[in-house]
C-alpha positions in Angstrom: 11.7 41.4 -3.0 12.0 39.8 -6.4 9.3 37.6 -7.9 11.8 34.7 -7.7 12.4 35.1 -4.0 8.7 35.6 -3.3 8.0 32.4 -5.2 10.7 30.5 -3.2 9.2 31.8 0.0 5.7 30.6 -1.0 7.1 27.1 -1.8 8.8 27.1 1.6 5.6 27.9 3.3 3.7 25.1 1.6 6.5 22.6 2.2 6.6 23.6 5.9 2.8 23.0 6.2 3.1 19.6 4.5 6.0 18.4 6.5 4.2 19.6 9.7 1.1 17.6 8.5 3.3 14.6 8.1 4.6 15.0 11.6 1.1 15.3 13.1 -0.2 12.3 11.1 2.8 10.1 12.1 3.0 11.3 15.7 -0.7 11.6 16.6 -3.2 10.1 14.2 -1.5 7.0 12.8 -2.8 3.9 14.6 -0.3 1.5 16.1 -1.7 -1.9 17.0 -0.3 -3.6 20.1 2.1 -6.4 19.4 0.8 -8.6 22.3 -3.0 -8.5 22.4 -5.4 -10.6 24.3 -6.5 -13.8 22.5 -9.1 -13.3 19.7 -12.1 -15.4 20.6 -14.0 -15.1 17.3 -13.3 -17.2 14.3 -11.0 -15.6 11.7 -10.3 -16.6 8.1 -6.9 -15.8 6.6 -7.1 -15.6 2.8 -4.1 -16.1 0.6 -4.4 -15.6 -3.2 -1.5 -17.1 -5.2 -0.5 -16.9 -8.8 3.0 -18.2 -9.7 4.3 -17.7 -6.2 6.2 -21.0 -5.7 9.5 -19.1 -5.1 8.2 -17.0 -2.2 5.0 -18.5 -0.7 6.9 -20.6 1.9 7.8 -17.9 4.4 4.3 -16.3 4.1 2.5 -19.6 4.7 4.8 -20.7 7.5 4.2 -17.4 9.2 0.4 -17.8 8.9 0.6 -21.3 10.4 2.7 -19.9 13.3 0.1 -17.3 14.3 -0.6 -17.0 18.0 -3.6 -15.7 19.9 -6.1 -16.7 17.3 -7.3 -20.2 18.2 -10.1 -19.9 15.7 -7.9 -19.1 12.7 -8.5 -21.0 9.5 -6.4 -20.4 6.3 -7.8 -20.6 2.8 -5.3 -20.6 -0.1 -6.2 -20.2 -3.7 -3.9 -21.3 -6.5 -5.0 -19.0 -9.3 -3.8 -20.8 -12.4 -0.2 -21.0 -11.5 2.2 -22.7 -13.9 5.2 -23.0 -11.5 4.1 -25.6 -9.0 2.7 -23.2 -6.4 0.1 -25.7 -5.3 2.8 -28.4 -4.7 4.7 -26.0 -2.5 1.6 -25.1 -0.5 0.9 -28.8 0.1 4.4 -29.4 1.2 4.5 -26.5 3.7 1.0 -27.2 5.0 1.9 -30.8 5.6 -1.8 -31.8 6.0 -2.5 -29.2 8.6 -6.3 -29.3 9.0 -6.4 -25.5 9.4 -5.4 -25.1 5.7 -7.8 -25.4 2.7 -6.2 -25.3 -0.7 -8.5 -24.2 -3.6 -7.9 -24.3 -7.3 -9.0 -21.1 -9.1 -11.3 -21.0 -12.1 -9.7 -21.8 -15.4 -10.6 -18.5 -17.0 -11.7 -15.1 -15.6 -15.3 -14.3 -16.0 -16.0 -11.3 -18.3 -15.5 -8.0 -16.6 -13.2 -9.4 -13.8 -9.5 -8.7 -13.1 -7.4 -11.5 -11.6 -6.7 -10.2 -8.1 -10.3 -9.2 -7.3 -11.6 -12.5 -8.7 -9.1 -14.5 -6.6 -10.1 -12.6 -3.4 -13.8 -13.1 -4.3 -13.4 -16.8 -4.6 -11.5 -17.0 -1.3 -14.1 -15.0 0.6 -16.9 -17.2 -0.7 -15.1 -20.3 0.5 -14.1 -18.9 3.9 -15.6 -20.5 7.0 -19.2 -19.0 7.3 -18.6 -18.6 11.0 -15.6 -16.3 10.5 -16.4 -12.8 11.6 -13.2 -11.3 10.2 -11.5 -11.8 6.9 -7.7 -11.2 6.7 -6.3 -10.9 3.1 -2.6 -11.5 2.9 -0.3 -11.4 -0.2 2.4 -13.9 -0.8 5.2 -11.4 -0.4 4.1 -10.6 3.2 5.6 -12.3 6.3 3.6 -11.8 9.4 5.0 -11.6 13.0 3.6 -14.2 15.4 0.8 -12.0 16.8 0.1 -10.1 13.6 -3.4 -11.4 12.9 -4.5 -11.2 16.6 -3.1 -7.6 16.8 -4.8 -6.5 13.6 -8.1 -8.0 14.5 -7.9 -6.5 18.0 -7.2 -3.1 16.4 -10.1 -3.5 14.0 -12.5 -4.1 16.8 -11.0 -1.4 19.2 -11.2 1.2 16.4 -14.8 0.1 15.6 -14.1 0.2 11.9 -15.2 -2.1 9.1 -11.8 -2.2 7.3 -8.3 -1.8 8.7 -5.2 -1.5 6.6 -2.1 -2.1 8.6 0.7 -1.1 6.2 3.6 -3.6 6.4 7.2 -2.6 6.7 8.5 -2.4 3.2 11.8 -4.2 2.7 14.2 -2.6 0.3 17.4 -4.1 -1.2 18.2 -2.5 -4.6 18.7 1.1 -5.5 15.4 1.1 -7.3 13.6 -0.2 -4.2 15.2 2.6 -2.1 14.1 5.3 -4.5 10.6 4.2 -5.2 9.2 2.1 -2.4 9.3 4.7 0.4 7.0 6.9 -1.5 4.1 4.5 -0.7 3.9 5.6 2.9 5.2 9.1 2.3 2.4 10.0 0.0 -0.5 9.1 2.3 1.3 10.4 5.5 2.0 13.7 3.8 -1.2 14.4 1.8 -4.0 12.4 3.5 -5.6 13.7 6.7 -5.8 10.4 8.6 -8.3 11.5 11.3 -10.6 13.2 8.7 -10.4 10.0 6.6 -11.6 7.9 9.5 -14.5 10.3 10.3 -15.5 11.3 6.8 -18.2 9.4 4.9 -16.7 10.6 1.5 -15.6 7.6 -0.5 -13.0 9.7 -2.3 -11.2 10.2 1.0 -9.8 6.6 1.3 -6.6 4.6 1.2 -5.7 1.0 1.8 -3.0 -1.5 1.0 -4.0 -4.9 -0.2 -0.8 -6.7 1.0 -2.4 -7.0 4.5 -6.0 -6.1 4.8 -8.4 -6.9 7.7 -12.2 -6.5 7.2 -15.3 -7.2 9.2 -17.2 -10.0 7.4 -20.6 -8.4 7.6 -19.3 -5.0 6.5 -17.5 -6.7 3.6 -20.6 -8.4 2.4 -22.7 -5.2 2.8 -20.2 -3.4 0.6 -20.5 -6.1 -2.1 -17.1 -7.6 -1.4 -14.7 -7.9 -4.2 -17.5 -8.3 -6.7 -18.1 -4.6 -6.2 -14.5 -3.9 -7.4 -14.2 -6.7 -9.9 -12.7 -4.5 -12.7 -10.5 -2.2 -10.6 -6.7 -2.3 -10.8 -6.5 -0.8 -7.3 -8.9 -3.2 -5.8 -7.7 -2.4 -2.3 -8.5 1.3 -2.4 -11.7 0.7 -4.3 -12.8 -1.8 -1.7 -12.2 0.8 1.0 -14.4 3.2 -1.0 -17.1 0.6 -1.4 -17.1 0.1 2.4 -17.6 3.8 2.9 -20.4 3.9 0.4 -22.1 1.1 2.3 -21.9 3.1 5.5 -18.8 1.5 7.0 -15.6 3.2 8.3 -12.0 2.6 7.4 -8.7 3.2 9.1 -5.0 2.9 8.4 -2.4 1.6 10.8 1.3 1.3 11.1 1.8 -2.4 10.6 5.6 -2.3 10.5 5.9 -4.3 13.7 3.3 -6.8 12.5 4.4 -7.6 8.9 7.2 -7.2 6.5 6.9 -7.1 2.7 9.4 -7.3 -0.2 7.1 -6.4 -3.0 9.5 -6.7 -6.0 12.7 -8.7 -6.6 14.2 -6.5 -9.2 13.8 -3.3 -11.3 11.8 -4.8 -14.1 9.2 -6.2 -11.6 9.1 -2.9 -9.7 8.8 -0.9 -13.0 6.0 -3.0 -14.3 4.2 -3.3 -11.0 3.9 0.5 -10.6 3.2 1.0 -14.3 0.2 -1.3 -14.3 -1.6 0.8 -11.6 -0.3 4.4 -11.4 -2.8 5.5 -14.1 -5.6 4.3 -11.8 -4.2 6.2 -8.8 -4.6 9.6 -10.6 -7.5 9.0 -12.9 -7.7 11.5 -15.7 -4.4 12.4 -17.3 -5.0 16.1 -16.6 -5.2 15.3 -12.9 -2.0 13.3 -13.1 -0.3 16.2 -14.9 -1.4 18.6 -12.2 -0.2 16.4 -9.3 3.2 15.7 -10.9 3.7 19.4 -11.7 2.9 20.2 -8.0 5.3 17.5 -6.7 8.0 18.7 -9.1 7.6 22.3 -8.0 7.7 21.4 -4.3 10.2 18.6 -4.1 12.4 18.9 -7.3 12.6 22.6 -8.1 14.1 23.7 -4.7 17.3 21.6 -5.2 17.5 22.8 -8.9 17.1 26.4 -7.8 19.7 26.0 -5.0 22.3 24.6 -7.4 21.6 27.2 -10.1 21.6 30.1 -7.7 24.8 28.9 -6.1 26.5 28.8 -9.5 25.2 32.3 -10.3 26.4 33.6 -7.0 22.8 34.4 -5.7 23.5 33.2 -2.2 20.1 34.2 -0.6 18.1 32.4 -3.3 20.5 29.4 -3.0 19.8 29.2 0.8 16.0 29.3 0.2 16.3 26.5 -2.3 18.4 24.5 0.1 15.9 25.1 2.9 13.1 23.8 0.7 15.1 20.7 -0.2 15.7 20.0 3.5 12.0 20.4 4.3 11.2 17.7 1.7 13.9 15.4 3.1 12.5 16.0 6.6 9.1 14.7 5.5 10.8 11.5 4.2 12.7 11.1 7.5 9.5 11.4 9.6 7.8 8.9 7.4 10.6 6.4 7.5 10.9 6.6 11.3 7.2 6.2 11.7 6.8 3.2 9.5 10.0 1.2 10.1 11.7 2.3 6.9 15.2 3.3 6.1 15.9 7.0 6.3 19.7 7.3 6.0 20.9 8.2 3.5 17.9 7.3 1.3 15.9 10.4 2.3 18.6 12.6 0.8 17.6 11.3 -2.6 13.9 12.5 -2.3 14.0 14.7 -5.4 15.2 11.8 -7.4 12.4 9.6 -6.0 9.8 12.1 -7.1 11.4 12.2 -10.6 11.2 8.4 -10.8 7.5 8.5 -9.7 6.8 11.0 -12.5 8.5 8.8 -15.1 6.6 5.7 -14.0 3.4 7.6 -14.1 4.0 8.8 -17.6 4.9 5.3 -18.7 1.7 4.0 -17.1 -0.5 6.3 -19.1 1.5 5.7 -22.3 1.2 1.9 -22.1 -2.5 2.1 -21.1 -3.3 4.2 -24.1 -1.7 1.6 -26.3 -3.5 -1.3 -24.4 -0.2 -2.8 -23.4 -0.6 -3.0 -19.7 -0.5 -6.5 -18.2 0.4 -8.3 -14.9 1.1 -11.9 -14.3 0.3 -12.7 -17.9 -3.1 -11.0 -17.8 -4.2 -7.7 -19.4 -5.1 -4.9 -17.0 -6.4 -1.4 -17.5 
């Protein structure tokens, strides 16, 4: 056996284990809230931070107003220095509904704060003191009628402090279809969900800020968003803060509860990922190691398969092709488990990993030059 074949077999073994882990996570450990729960009897506050969201807040707010099974729901909206008439749109959609409170954000960020954590902090402080659950929702999320009731019911049934029901990610452009499915694929493939729920280690945590449900007392005990005031990935860091305070966290498939179109075009997607990928990996050396591993596992097999086929090395080509198919299989499992699109998008998985690598390199490059910003504010 040549060293090349031995290496290919080793890669196949790792890919098989990872794809198997994805299958177990998706089929056994991923929580799936019921879509028709019993009514939630406790007061709940839905918190909606907005900055220049006039063009897309309407479906989000209408869906919040149409929530069922939560008679004690109150909605607090923060207009965080918008310059596009966001507040006027909110007033028009709310139509004087007494359940809605519209706040105006502070004129300037306090020292040491980033925009999203500060907006969420202000919302939490102004929420109904009687609300036992806080539900943070982004403007690009549209909830199903029982979404809040379902998420709160799952939070209580799981006996966790923080629940992150990942919405179904809507894709339209080629860039969407390459990059967006990696969000769920990464944590379903590499994060042991049951161990994450049971472990007290803050490093073993994940969360998505688009739709986040948290017990009010546990949120306060963790320090709330004040504890993550300067964090770009405030959702993940809030989950870690909850763990440090002795709370538990859980992920759930929220594809039947919510849908989210995160970015409208390639520039938005590119800049959105660029602002935060450096924070996902931490030290550049760690990022380099992870990208090298992803390249070896998910890009190299298809390169080896093509090169071996051209060279007439059929056995090696078959091994490379088998590795490629295992990577594709992981994407298929993820898509089917989270309401995503798998055909033919999963076939481009190696290209998706290459795009992730480029976006990560760009993120570190711009951070080093202090050129990272989002919604007109510097980050990182």
